[in-house]
N, CA, C and O of each residue as an XYZ file, in Angstrom:
868
protein
N      36.935     12.450     11.027
C      37.075     13.670     11.814
C      37.471     14.794     10.868
O      38.551     14.780     10.278
N      36.588     15.755     10.737
C      36.712     16.758      9.680
C      38.007     17.579      9.778
O      38.653     17.836      8.762
N      38.384     17.986     10.985
C      39.587     18.812     11.129
C      40.842     18.062     10.722
O      41.730     18.627     10.083
N      40.920     16.767     11.095
C      42.081     15.951     10.707
C      42.122     15.768      9.190
O      43.184     15.793      8.567
N      40.936     15.585      8.620
C      40.838     15.396      7.166
C      41.338     16.640      6.428
O      42.093     16.546      5.460
N      40.901     17.804      6.908
C      41.335     19.064      6.282
C      42.847     19.248      6.429
O      43.515     19.722      5.509
N      43.379     18.868      7.593
C      44.820     19.009      7.815
C      45.628     18.084      6.926
O      46.647     18.484      6.365
N      45.177     16.862      6.800
C      45.918     15.872      6.023
C      45.903     16.183      4.531
O      46.882     15.941      3.824
N      44.765     16.730      4.056
C      44.622     16.967      2.613
C      44.498     18.460      2.304
O      43.786     18.850      1.378
N      45.193     19.290      3.080
C      45.021     20.737      2.930
C      45.472     21.272      1.580
O      45.063     22.359      1.172
N      46.324     20.505      0.877
C      46.794     20.971     -0.435
C      45.926     20.441     -1.572
O      46.142     20.786     -2.733
N      44.946     19.603     -1.241
C      44.053     19.079     -2.282
C      42.915     20.060     -2.542
O      42.472     20.766     -1.637
N      42.451     20.095     -3.780
C      41.386     21.031     -4.154
C      40.095     20.769     -3.373
O      39.401     21.700     -2.965
N      39.786     19.476     -3.173
C      38.495     19.149     -2.536
C      38.404     19.655     -1.103
O      37.307     19.874     -0.590
N      39.568     19.846     -0.445
C      39.569     20.300      0.949
C      38.978     21.700      1.090
O      38.463     22.065      2.146
N      39.061     22.480      0.005
C      38.499     23.838      0.040
C      36.979     23.828     -0.119
O      36.302     24.811      0.183
N      36.459     22.702     -0.596
C      35.007     22.572     -0.823
C      34.517     21.274     -0.180
O      33.837     20.464     -0.810
N      34.879     21.104      1.079
C      34.647     19.811      1.738
C      33.161     19.480      1.870
O      32.770     18.330      1.667
N      32.327     20.466      2.205
C      30.885     20.207      2.359
C      30.285     19.691      1.051
O      29.505     18.739      1.049
N      30.656     20.326     -0.051
C      30.169     19.894     -1.370
C      30.651     18.479     -1.679
O      29.881     17.640     -2.147
N      31.930     18.223     -1.413
C      32.525     16.914     -1.715
C      31.866     15.805     -0.894
O      31.606     14.711     -1.393
N      31.605     16.116      0.375
C      30.945     15.124      1.250
C      29.548     14.782      0.728
O      29.168     13.612      0.679
N      28.791     15.803      0.342
C      27.449     15.567     -0.200
C      27.503     14.768     -1.492
O      26.672     13.891     -1.727
N      28.484     15.075     -2.321
C      28.651     14.368     -3.595
C      28.971     12.889     -3.349
O      28.403     12.009     -3.995
N      29.880     12.629     -2.415
C      30.253     11.252     -2.080
C      29.065     10.492     -1.490
O      28.807      9.339     -1.835
N      28.351     11.174     -0.592
C      27.155     10.566      0.011
C      26.152     10.161     -1.068
O      25.602      9.061     -1.032
N      25.920     11.055     -2.025
C      24.983     10.787     -3.116
C      25.427      9.591     -3.945
O      24.606      8.752     -4.317
N      26.717      9.509     -4.233
C      27.245      8.379     -5.016
C      27.052      7.050     -4.287
O      26.685      6.044     -4.895
N      27.303      7.058     -2.978
C      27.160      5.827     -2.185
C      25.697      5.368     -2.173
O      25.415      4.181     -2.337
N      24.759      6.323     -1.976
C      23.336      5.972     -1.965
C      22.904      5.419     -3.313
O      22.181      4.425     -3.379
N      23.353      6.072     -4.405
C      22.996      5.594     -5.751
C      23.552      4.193     -6.006
O      22.893      3.349     -6.614
N      24.770      3.964     -5.532
C      25.382      2.645     -5.699
C      24.604      1.575     -4.942
O      24.361      0.486     -5.462
N      24.212      1.898     -3.700
C      23.425      0.951     -2.907
C      22.059      0.693     -3.547
O      21.585     -0.442     -3.587
N      21.437      1.758     -4.045
C      20.121      1.610     -4.684
C      20.205      0.724     -5.915
O      19.326     -0.106     -6.150
N      21.269      0.901     -6.708
C      21.452      0.076     -7.905
C      21.662     -1.389     -7.528
O      21.155     -2.290     -8.196
N      22.418     -1.616     -6.448
C      22.669     -2.990     -5.991
C      21.382     -3.660     -5.528
O      21.099     -4.804     -5.884
N      20.597     -2.923     -4.718
C      19.359     -3.481     -4.166
C      18.313     -3.702     -5.243
O      17.561     -4.676     -5.191
N      18.259     -2.798     -6.231
C      17.200     -2.848     -7.244
C      17.225     -4.134     -8.053
O      16.198     -4.550     -8.588
N      18.389     -4.769     -8.148
C      18.491     -6.004     -8.927
C      17.722     -7.153     -8.281
O      17.325     -8.095     -8.968
N      17.511     -7.083     -6.972
C      16.847     -8.192     -6.282
C      15.628     -7.737     -5.483
O      15.059     -8.525     -4.728
N      15.227     -6.500     -5.634
C      14.139     -5.944     -4.834
C      12.776     -6.187     -5.475
O      12.599     -5.980     -6.676
N      11.818     -6.628     -4.664
C      10.443     -6.819     -5.128
C       9.855     -5.495     -5.601
O       9.220     -5.436     -6.653
N      10.066     -4.436     -4.826
C       9.488     -3.143     -5.179
C      10.078     -2.582     -6.469
O       9.386     -1.894     -7.221
N      11.352     -2.870     -6.728
C      11.952     -2.438     -7.994
C      11.312     -3.177     -9.165
O      11.056     -2.588    -10.216
N      11.060     -4.455     -8.979
C      10.382     -5.231    -10.037
C       8.976     -4.694    -10.277
O       8.516     -4.626    -11.417
N       8.305     -4.317     -9.208
C       6.954     -3.751     -9.328
C       6.988     -2.443    -10.120
O       6.170     -2.233    -11.015
N       7.934     -1.571     -9.786
C       8.047     -0.308    -10.512
C       8.344     -0.545    -11.992
O       7.834      0.164    -12.860
N       9.179     -1.553    -12.268
C       9.511     -1.883    -13.658
C       8.273     -2.372    -14.407
O       8.065     -2.010    -15.565
N       7.448     -3.195    -13.750
C       6.221     -3.697    -14.376
C       5.253     -2.555    -14.687
O       4.642     -2.526    -15.756
N       5.117     -1.617    -13.750
C       4.235     -0.473    -13.967
C       4.750      0.375    -15.134
O       3.972      0.828    -15.974
N       6.058      0.580    -15.174
C       6.658      1.355    -16.274
C       6.423      0.664    -17.607
O       6.099      1.314    -18.601
N       6.586     -0.665    -17.627
C       6.339     -1.426    -18.860
C       4.901     -1.222    -19.344
O       4.668     -1.018    -20.536
N       3.940     -1.279    -18.419
C       2.531     -1.063    -18.783
C       2.329      0.332    -19.386
O       1.627      0.490    -20.385
N       2.947      1.328    -18.772
C       2.786      2.702    -19.254
C       3.388      2.880    -20.653
O       2.835      3.597    -21.487
N       4.524      2.221    -20.898
C       5.147      2.304    -22.231
C       4.244      1.675    -23.280
O       4.046      2.236    -24.358
N       3.699      0.507    -22.958
C       2.807     -0.177    -23.909
C       1.567      0.669    -24.194
O       1.097      0.734    -25.330
N       1.044      1.312    -23.157
C      -0.124      2.180    -23.349
C       0.218      3.355    -24.261
O      -0.540      3.701    -25.167
N       1.386      3.965    -23.999
C       1.774      5.139    -24.788
C       1.998      4.789    -26.256
O       1.881      5.650    -27.128
N       2.323      3.508    -26.532
C       2.526      3.055    -27.911
C       1.238      2.506    -28.518
O       1.239      2.007    -29.644
N       0.129      2.601    -27.761
C      -1.174      2.099    -28.212
C      -1.155      0.597    -28.490
O      -1.906      0.103    -29.332
N      -0.281     -0.130    -27.768
C      -0.226     -1.592    -27.897
C      -1.125     -2.182    -26.801
O      -0.646     -2.739    -25.814
N      -2.433     -2.044    -27.004
C      -3.380     -2.317    -25.920
C      -3.502     -3.798    -25.575
O      -3.758     -4.150    -24.423
N      -3.318     -4.671    -26.574
C      -3.333     -6.111    -26.279
C      -2.237     -6.477    -25.302
O      -2.480     -7.140    -24.294
N      -1.003     -6.030    -25.617
C       0.136     -6.288    -24.731
C      -0.024     -5.561    -23.388
O       0.394     -6.058    -22.342
N      -0.635     -4.381    -23.445
C      -0.869     -3.574    -22.237
C      -1.703     -4.351    -21.222
O      -1.344     -4.427    -20.046
N      -2.809     -4.924    -21.673
C      -3.685     -5.653    -20.756
C      -3.056     -6.969    -20.305
O      -3.290     -7.413    -19.181
N      -2.255     -7.600    -21.176
C      -1.547     -8.815    -20.758
C      -0.528     -8.482    -19.671
O      -0.378     -9.224    -18.700
N       0.167     -7.364    -19.843
C       1.164     -6.943    -18.851
C       0.488     -6.612    -17.522
O       1.029     -6.918    -16.459
N      -0.688     -5.989    -17.572
C      -1.428     -5.663    -16.348
C      -1.868     -6.945    -15.640
O      -1.747     -7.054    -14.420
N      -2.381     -7.918    -16.408
C      -2.811     -9.188    -15.776
C      -1.634     -9.879    -15.088
O      -1.766    -10.387    -13.975
N      -0.493     -9.892    -15.754
C       0.712    -10.516    -15.181
C       1.130     -9.778    -13.902
O       1.463    -10.401    -12.894
N       1.107     -8.452    -13.960
C       1.508     -7.643    -12.802
C       0.553     -7.845    -11.632
O       0.989     -7.898    -10.483
N      -0.748     -7.958    -11.910
C      -1.735     -8.130    -10.846
C      -1.471     -9.415    -10.060
O      -1.576     -9.434     -8.834
N      -1.129    -10.479    -10.770
C      -0.819    -11.752    -10.099
C       0.383    -11.568     -9.172
O       0.370    -12.020     -8.027
N       1.420    -10.899     -9.678
C       2.645    -10.679     -8.897
C       2.367     -9.796     -7.684
O       2.844    -10.085     -6.587
N       1.600     -8.723     -7.872
C       1.324     -7.786     -6.789
C       0.508     -8.451     -5.678
O       0.766     -8.235     -4.493
N      -0.484     -9.267     -6.075
C      -1.309     -9.958     -5.074
C      -0.493    -10.995     -4.315
O      -0.645    -11.152     -3.103
N       0.368    -11.697     -5.032
C       1.216    -12.714     -4.397
C       2.073    -12.087     -3.301
O       2.318    -12.703     -2.264
N       2.523    -10.863     -3.538
C       3.375    -10.171     -2.569
C       2.584     -9.212     -1.669
O       3.162     -8.485     -0.863
N       1.251     -9.224     -1.821
C       0.350     -8.390     -1.004
C       0.748     -6.919     -1.023
O       0.747     -6.251      0.011
N       1.087     -6.427     -2.200
C       1.368     -4.995     -2.390
C       0.067     -4.340     -2.857
O      -0.099     -4.015     -4.033
N      -0.837     -4.157     -1.918
C      -2.201     -3.746     -2.262
C      -2.273     -2.307     -2.774
O      -3.126     -1.990     -3.604
N      -1.394     -1.440     -2.292
C      -1.378     -0.072     -2.785
C      -1.046     -0.013     -4.269
O      -1.691      0.701     -5.037
N      -0.023     -0.780     -4.661
C       0.333     -0.856     -6.074
C      -0.782     -1.520     -6.884
O      -1.024     -1.159     -8.036
N      -1.452     -2.488     -6.273
C      -2.548     -3.173     -6.961
C      -3.664     -2.191     -7.325
O      -4.237     -2.267     -8.412
N      -3.966     -1.267     -6.403
C      -4.962     -0.233     -6.692
C      -4.529      0.628     -7.883
O      -5.353      1.029     -8.705
N      -3.240      0.900     -7.959
C      -2.724      1.691     -9.085
C      -2.965      0.952    -10.405
O      -3.325      1.562    -11.412
N      -2.764     -0.362    -10.387
C      -3.012     -1.162    -11.593
C      -4.482     -1.125    -11.996
O      -4.804     -0.998    -13.177
N      -5.368     -1.234    -11.015
C      -6.803     -1.188    -11.311
C      -7.172      0.147    -11.944
O      -7.988      0.212    -12.863
N      -6.559      1.203    -11.439
C      -6.815      2.530    -12.014
C      -6.328      2.595    -13.459
O      -6.975      3.204    -14.311
N      -5.183      1.965    -13.730
C      -4.653      1.927    -15.089
C      -5.523      1.061    -15.997
O      -5.677      1.344    -17.185
N      -6.086      0.007    -15.420
C      -6.896     -0.918    -16.210
C      -8.219     -0.290    -16.633
O      -8.714     -0.551    -17.729
N      -8.791      0.539    -15.761
C     -10.105      1.107    -16.078
C     -10.018      2.306    -17.024
O     -11.045      2.814    -17.475
N      -8.804      2.758    -17.324
C      -8.636      3.868    -18.263
C      -9.243      3.523    -19.616
O      -9.836      4.370    -20.285
N      -9.081      2.255    -20.005
C      -9.643      1.828    -21.288
C     -10.707      0.773    -21.039
O     -10.393     -0.396    -20.817
N     -11.930      1.176    -21.074
C     -13.054      0.233    -21.082
C     -13.916      0.619    -22.280
O     -14.357      1.761    -22.406
N     -14.139     -0.329    -23.132
C     -14.935     -0.021    -24.323
C     -16.268      0.600    -23.926
O     -16.855      0.267    -22.896
N     -16.725      1.516    -24.781
C     -17.946      2.258    -24.487
C     -19.106      1.330    -24.133
O     -19.861      1.590    -23.196
N     -19.237      0.233    -24.904
C     -20.359     -0.670    -24.675
C     -20.195     -1.500    -23.400
O     -21.145     -2.142    -22.951
N     -18.985     -1.490    -22.811
C     -18.737     -2.286    -21.604
C     -18.838     -1.452    -20.322
O     -18.725     -1.993    -19.222
N     -19.049     -0.147    -20.459
C     -18.992      0.727    -19.291
C     -19.947      0.316    -18.172
O     -19.599      0.424    -16.996
N     -21.133     -0.150    -18.518
C     -22.134     -0.504    -17.516
C     -22.291     -2.023    -17.375
O     -23.302     -2.504    -16.864
N     -21.297     -2.759    -17.826
C     -21.410     -4.223    -17.794
C     -20.457     -4.826    -16.773
O     -19.914     -4.132    -15.913
N     -20.267     -6.143    -16.891
C     -19.527     -6.889    -15.878
C     -18.102     -6.397    -15.682
O     -17.606     -6.379    -14.556
N     -17.429     -5.995    -16.773
C     -16.033     -5.571    -16.653
C     -15.893     -4.400    -15.694
O     -15.034     -4.412    -14.813
N     -16.734     -3.392    -15.863
C     -16.695     -2.222    -14.996
C     -17.002     -2.595    -13.552
O     -16.316     -2.142    -12.636
N     -18.034     -3.421    -13.341
C     -18.403     -3.854    -11.990
C     -17.279     -4.649    -11.341
O     -17.008     -4.499    -10.149
N     -16.630     -5.493    -12.131
C     -15.544     -6.333    -11.611
C     -14.396     -5.466    -11.080
O     -13.851     -5.734    -10.010
N     -14.037     -4.433    -11.835
C     -12.944     -3.553    -11.416
C     -13.273     -2.839    -10.113
O     -12.417     -2.721     -9.237
N     -14.507     -2.363     -9.978
C     -14.886     -1.649     -8.765
C     -14.956     -2.601     -7.568
O     -14.631     -2.207     -6.448
N     -15.377     -3.850     -7.795
C     -15.397     -4.839     -6.710
C     -13.972     -5.161     -6.261
O     -13.698     -5.271     -5.066
N     -13.065     -5.312     -7.233
C     -11.661     -5.577     -6.901
C     -11.088     -4.429     -6.083
O     -10.379     -4.652     -5.102
N     -11.398     -3.196     -6.488
C     -10.894     -2.021     -5.768
C     -11.436     -1.992     -4.344
O     -10.691     -1.720     -3.402
N     -12.731     -2.269     -4.180
C     -13.349     -2.258     -2.846
C     -12.716     -3.331     -1.959
O     -12.427     -3.081     -0.789
N     -12.501     -4.531     -2.518
C     -11.885     -5.618     -1.755
C     -10.455     -5.293     -1.345
O     -10.028     -5.619     -0.238
N      -9.718     -4.647     -2.251
C      -8.334     -4.274     -1.967
C      -8.273     -3.212     -0.870
O      -7.440     -3.295      0.033
N      -9.153     -2.217     -0.950
C      -9.206     -1.178      0.083
C      -9.549     -1.766      1.451
O      -9.026     -1.329      2.475
N     -10.432     -2.761      1.452
C     -10.808     -3.419      2.709
C      -9.599     -4.121      3.331
O      -9.418     -4.093      4.548
N      -8.774     -4.750      2.489
C      -7.573     -5.428      2.999
C      -6.569     -4.427      3.552
O      -5.939     -4.678      4.579
N      -6.417     -3.288      2.870
C      -5.504     -2.256      3.363
C      -5.977     -1.734      4.716
O      -5.179     -1.596      5.643
N      -7.276     -1.444      4.833
C      -7.842     -0.958      6.100
C      -7.666     -2.002      7.195
O      -7.331     -1.668      8.332
N      -7.892     -3.263      6.851
C      -7.753     -4.359      7.800
C      -6.331     -4.409      8.374
O      -6.153     -4.582      9.579
N      -5.326     -4.257      7.511
C      -3.938     -4.266      7.979
C      -3.665     -3.087      8.899
O      -2.972     -3.231      9.906
N      -4.210     -1.912      8.558
C      -4.006     -0.735      9.402
C      -4.713     -0.887     10.742
O      -4.197     -0.436     11.765
N      -5.886     -1.515     10.752
C      -6.608     -1.744     12.016
C      -5.769     -2.609     12.964
O      -5.693     -2.329     14.161
N      -5.140     -3.662     12.422
C      -4.273     -4.504     13.248
C      -3.045     -3.715     13.718
O      -2.596     -3.862     14.854
N      -2.517     -2.886     12.831
C      -1.344     -2.091     13.178
C      -1.640     -1.131     14.327
O      -0.815     -0.953     15.222
N      -2.821     -0.514     14.298
C      -3.216      0.427     15.358
C      -3.332     -0.300     16.698
O      -2.846      0.186     17.719
N      -3.982     -1.472     16.687
C      -4.104     -2.257     17.915
C      -2.728     -2.668     18.436
O      -2.462     -2.601     19.636
N      -1.863     -3.091     17.523
C      -0.510     -3.490     17.915
C       0.257     -2.340     18.545
O       0.980     -2.538     19.521
N       0.106     -1.141     17.996
C       0.794      0.034     18.540
C       0.309      0.345     19.956
O       1.101      0.713     20.824
N      -1.004      0.194     20.183
C      -1.553      0.448     21.520
C      -0.980     -0.525     22.551
O      -0.591     -0.122     23.647
N      -0.932     -1.805     22.190
C      -0.410     -2.813     23.122
C       1.078     -2.579     23.379
O       1.542     -2.638     24.518
N       1.818     -2.312     22.297
C       3.269     -2.125     22.415
C       3.596     -0.911     23.270
O       4.519     -0.950     24.085
N       2.842      0.166     23.086
C       3.060      1.373     23.874
C       2.819      1.101     25.357
O       3.587      1.539     26.214
N       1.741      0.370     25.644
C       1.420      0.039     27.030
C       2.499     -0.862     27.634
O       2.915     -0.664     28.775
N       2.947     -1.853     26.856
C       3.953     -2.804     27.345
C       5.277     -2.088     27.631
O       5.940     -2.363     28.631
N       5.653     -1.160     26.730
C       6.914     -0.442     26.917
C       6.849      0.506     28.113
O       7.849      0.752     28.787
N       5.656      1.027     28.357
C       5.502      1.976     29.466
C       5.407      1.282     30.816
O       5.991      1.739     31.799
N       4.653      0.152     30.860
C       4.378     -0.475     32.156
C       5.034     -1.843     32.337
O       5.175     -2.314     33.465
N       5.436     -2.484     31.240
C       5.958     -3.852     31.346
C       4.838     -4.837     31.626
O       3.718     -4.649     31.150
N       5.123     -5.889     32.395
C       4.098     -6.874     32.747
C       2.976     -6.203     33.533
O       3.208     -5.327     34.366
N       1.753     -6.642     33.241
C       0.564     -5.992     33.803
C       0.599     -5.948     35.328
O       0.901     -6.937     35.995
N       0.277     -4.754     35.860
C       0.237     -4.569     37.312
C      -1.134     -4.092     37.769
O      -1.286     -3.580     38.878
N      -2.126     -4.264     36.909
C      -3.477     -3.877     37.292
C      -3.794     -2.452     36.898
O      -2.997     -1.773     36.250
N      -4.967     -2.014     37.298
C      -5.388     -0.643     37.069
C      -5.673     -0.339     35.610
O      -6.256     -1.149     34.889
N      -5.248      0.851     35.188
C      -5.536      1.358     33.845
C      -5.034      0.407     32.758
O      -5.705      0.204     31.746
N      -3.840     -0.178     32.974
C      -3.271     -1.070     31.962
C      -4.139     -2.304     31.746
O      -4.368     -2.719     30.609
N      -4.624     -2.891     32.847
C      -5.490     -4.068     32.742
C      -6.760     -3.756     31.958
O      -7.198     -4.555     31.130
N      -7.344     -2.602     32.221
C      -8.582     -2.216     31.546
C      -8.339     -2.062     30.046
O      -9.154     -2.493     29.230
N      -7.216     -1.445     29.694
C      -6.920     -1.245     28.279
C      -6.647     -2.577     27.583
O      -7.106     -2.805     26.463
N      -5.896     -3.458     28.253
C      -5.594     -4.770     27.676
C      -6.862     -5.599     27.488
O      -7.008     -6.314     26.497
N      -7.773     -5.493     28.450
C      -9.041     -6.226     28.350
C      -9.862     -5.710     27.170
O     -10.482     -6.482     26.438
N      -9.851     -4.384     27.003
C     -10.584     -3.787     25.883
C     -10.023     -4.269     24.547
O     -10.778     -4.594     23.631
N      -8.695     -4.314     24.443
C      -8.065     -4.763     23.197
C      -8.290     -6.255     22.989
O      -8.599     -6.691     21.880
N      -8.137     -7.042     24.057
C      -8.250     -8.500     23.952
C      -9.653     -8.954     23.550
O      -9.816    -10.037     22.989
N     -10.667     -8.130     23.834
C     -12.041     -8.505     23.472
C     -12.453     -7.950     22.106
O     -13.576     -8.172     21.653
N     -11.551     -7.238     21.466
C     -11.829     -6.739     20.110
C     -11.979     -7.940     19.172
O     -11.149     -8.848     19.215
N     -13.014     -7.972     18.326
C     -13.208     -9.108     17.413
C     -11.976     -9.429     16.565
O     -11.712    -10.598     16.282
N     -11.226     -8.413     16.159
C     -10.022     -8.648     15.354
C      -8.978     -9.464     16.110
O      -8.203    -10.208     15.508
N      -8.967     -9.318     17.430
C      -7.994    -10.024     18.262
C      -8.478    -11.428     18.606
O      -7.666    -12.324     18.838
N      -9.786    -11.626     18.642
C     -10.353    -12.917     19.049
C     -10.482    -13.903     17.887
O     -10.449    -15.115     18.098
N     -10.629    -13.391     16.666
C     -10.957    -14.267     15.533
C      -9.996    -14.032     14.380
O     -10.064    -13.001     13.711
N      -9.094    -14.994     14.143
C      -8.128    -14.849     13.053
C      -8.808    -14.868     11.689
O      -8.229    -14.434     10.693
N     -10.032    -15.371     11.651
C     -10.785    -15.366     10.394
C     -11.071    -13.964      9.890
O     -11.405    -13.786      8.719
N     -10.945    -12.958     10.759
C     -11.167    -11.572     10.360
C      -9.914    -10.931      9.762
O      -9.962     -9.807      9.263
N      -8.791    -11.654      9.817
C      -7.557    -11.173      9.182
C      -7.627    -11.526      7.696
O      -7.690    -12.702      7.338
N      -7.617    -10.509      6.833
C      -7.947    -10.697      5.417
C      -6.742    -10.949      4.519
O      -6.894    -11.127      3.310
N      -5.552    -10.963      5.099
C      -4.345    -11.199      4.295
C      -3.308    -11.882      5.170
O      -3.470    -11.961      6.388
N      -2.245    -12.375      4.550
C      -1.198    -13.047      5.320
C      -0.487    -12.064      6.254
O      -0.128    -12.412      7.378
N      -0.292    -10.845      5.779
C       0.320     -9.843      6.652
C      -0.586     -9.523      7.840
O      -0.098     -9.286      8.945
N      -1.894     -9.513      7.621
C      -2.831     -9.283      8.729
C      -2.807    -10.464      9.699
O      -2.897    -10.269     10.911
N      -2.686    -11.695      9.173
C      -2.620    -12.883     10.044
C      -1.358    -12.843     10.905
O      -1.393    -13.190     12.085
N      -0.241    -12.416     10.303
C       0.985    -12.283     11.080
C       0.799    -11.236     12.181
O       1.279    -11.409     13.302
N       0.099    -10.153     11.851
C      -0.180     -9.110     12.846
C      -1.094     -9.619     13.948
O      -0.959     -9.219     15.104
N      -2.034    -10.509     13.591
C      -2.922    -11.116     14.588
C      -2.089    -11.838     15.660
O      -2.315    -11.665     16.857
N      -1.130    -12.646     15.208
C      -0.312    -13.397     16.166
C       0.687    -12.484     16.884
O       1.087    -12.766     18.013
N       1.084    -11.402     16.234
C       1.924    -10.417     16.914
C       1.158     -9.826     18.098
O       1.723     -9.640     19.176
N      -0.118     -9.535     17.898
C      -0.962     -9.037     18.986
C      -1.058    -10.062     20.115
O      -0.940     -9.717     21.290
N      -1.276    -11.336     19.741
C      -1.356    -12.389     20.760
C      -0.056    -12.477     21.556
O      -0.064    -12.647     22.775
N       1.055    -12.356     20.838
C       2.363    -12.402     21.499
C       2.493    -11.256     22.518
O       2.888    -11.478     23.662
N       2.157    -10.036     22.090
C       2.309     -8.875     22.964
C       1.354     -8.917     24.154
O       1.744     -8.612     25.281
N       0.095     -9.298     23.898
C      -0.909     -9.338     24.968
C      -0.502    -10.354     26.034
O      -0.620    -10.090     27.231
N      -0.023    -11.513     25.591
C       0.386    -12.545     26.555
C       1.683    -12.178     27.267
O       1.893    -12.564     28.417
N       2.557    -11.431     26.583
C       3.745    -10.907     27.262
C       3.338     -9.975     28.391
O       3.894    -10.016     29.488
N       2.353     -9.132     28.094
C       1.892     -8.148     29.078
C       1.298     -8.819     30.308
O       1.481     -8.354     31.432
N       0.579     -9.925     30.080
C      -0.041    -10.632     31.208
C       0.929    -11.602     31.887
O       0.603    -12.191     32.918
N       2.124    -11.768     31.305
C       3.113    -12.667     31.889
C       2.926    -14.120     31.504
O       3.562    -14.992     32.095
N       2.066    -14.411     30.522
C       1.860    -15.786     30.067
C       2.816    -16.064     28.907
O       2.443    -15.954     27.739
N       4.052    -16.426     29.249
C       5.105    -16.529     28.244
C       4.990    -17.783     27.381
O       5.513    -17.816     26.268
N       4.311    -18.811     27.885
C       4.086    -20.003     27.052
C       3.186    -19.653     25.865
O       3.473    -20.027     24.728
N       2.102    -18.937     26.138
C       1.195    -18.527     25.056
C       1.872    -17.510     24.139
O       1.653    -17.509     22.927
N       2.689    -16.654     24.725
C       3.415    -15.671     23.929
C       4.361    -16.368     22.953
O       4.457    -15.981     21.788
N       5.059    -17.400     23.438
C       5.972    -18.163     22.579
C       5.203    -18.904     21.487
O       5.648    -18.953     20.340
N       4.055    -19.478     21.835
C       3.235    -20.184     20.849
C       2.796    -19.231     19.736
O       2.791    -19.599     18.561
N       2.427    -17.997     20.116
C       2.024    -17.000     19.120
C       3.206    -16.607     18.242
O       3.059    -16.441     17.031
N       4.370    -16.458     18.850
C       5.580    -16.116     18.111
C       5.925    -17.212     17.091
O       6.342    -16.923     15.970
N       5.744    -18.460     17.498
C       6.000    -19.582     16.586
C       5.021    -19.582     15.415
O       5.388    -19.940     14.296
N       3.786    -19.184     15.669
C       2.797    -19.081     14.585
C       3.175    -17.959     13.610
O       3.023    -18.106     12.397
N       3.665    -16.846     14.145
C       4.148    -15.753     13.282
C       5.256    -16.259     12.371
O       5.253    -16.016     11.164
N       6.198    -16.964     12.973
C       7.341    -17.479     12.204
C       6.864    -18.452     11.128
O       7.359    -18.425     10.001
N       5.905    -19.309     11.473
C       5.379    -20.302     10.532
C       4.759    -19.609      9.305
O       4.982    -20.018      8.165
N       3.977    -18.551      9.568
C       3.343    -17.822      8.470
C       4.394    -17.229      7.540
O       4.275    -17.325      6.318
N       5.419    -16.620      8.117
C       6.450    -15.959      7.300
C       7.293    -16.978      6.532
O       7.616    -16.767      5.363
N       7.646    -18.080      7.191
C       8.476    -19.100      6.540
C       7.722    -19.770      5.389
O       8.293    -20.026      4.329
N       6.438    -20.048      5.607
C       5.658    -20.748      4.583
C       5.165    -19.813      3.473
O       4.826    -20.270      2.382
N       5.126    -18.513      3.751
C       4.626    -17.530      2.768
C       5.561    -16.324      2.743
O       5.175    -15.246      3.196
N       6.777    -16.478      2.226
C       7.757    -15.395      2.346
C       7.454    -14.160      1.483
O       7.890    -13.055      1.805
N       6.713    -14.351      0.394
C       6.560    -13.256     -0.584
C       6.000    -11.955      0.014
O       6.578    -10.893     -0.215
N       4.884    -12.004      0.781
C       4.332    -10.742      1.298
C       5.254    -10.000      2.258
O       5.072     -8.805      2.491
N       6.241    -10.695      2.817
C       7.101    -10.096      3.842
C       8.475     -9.694      3.303
O       9.302     -9.142      4.028
N       8.701     -9.978      2.030
C      10.006     -9.701      1.439
C      10.162     -8.205      1.165
O       9.247     -7.549      0.667
N      11.326     -7.691      1.497
C      11.713     -6.297      1.180
C      11.033     -5.249      2.036
O      11.148     -4.061      1.734
N      10.329     -5.632      3.092
C       9.817     -4.608      3.982
C      10.941     -4.130      4.902
O      11.881     -4.873      5.186
N      10.833     -2.875      5.365
C      11.914     -2.308      6.189
C      12.161     -3.189      7.415
O      13.304     -3.504      7.746
N      11.059     -3.586      8.090
C      11.187     -4.554      9.187
C      10.996     -5.928      8.559
O       9.868     -6.363      8.324
N      12.107     -6.606      8.289
C      12.067     -7.815      7.471
C      12.103     -9.037      8.399
O      12.078    -10.173      7.925
C-alpha cells in the first residue's frame, strides 16, 4: 500500500522517488527470474545455439559453423521449434559454394523450408479450429441445436478433424485430440471426451520435448 509505505519510510531517500524505485525493483526481479529460468529453458538453449553459430560464422570457422548448425537442427526438430528451424535454414543457405547453387544442396534446403512451413501452417489450422469450438462451447455450453449444431457439424466433418494422419507434428496430433475432446464435450459425450483427453496426455507424456517451456505447459 503506497501511502503506508511512504509514511513508514518518509525519511528515506527512496521515498521521494518511489515510482523510479518501484520500476527499478521490478526490473531487478524480472532479470533475476529470467536468469533462473534460462539455465533450464529450451528456448534459452536454442538462442545460445544460434548465437554460437553466428560467432563461428563471424570468425570464418565454416567447418565448425556447419557442424553447429547440424547439431542445432536435430535439437530444434526434436522440440518442434519450427520457427527457429527456418532461421537455421536461412543461416545455412548463406554459404553455398558457387558450383553447388543449382545442385542437390540448394534443392534440399528449399524442400526442408517448404516442409517446415507446411508444419507451421498445419499447427495454425488446428489452432483456428480449436478456437472456433472453444468459443462456441464457452458461449453455449452443451449443444442445444440450431446455429451451434450446424457449426459443430461443419468443424467435425473437416478432414483435419476426421483424420489424425493429417496432423504433421506431435503438437498438431495433441491439437487433434484437443479438438475431439472439445467437440465431444459440446455434444455431451463425456466418455469420448475423456478418451480424447487421455490420448492428449499419452502424447505429451511419451513425447515431452515439443511441449516443454510453452506458456500453456
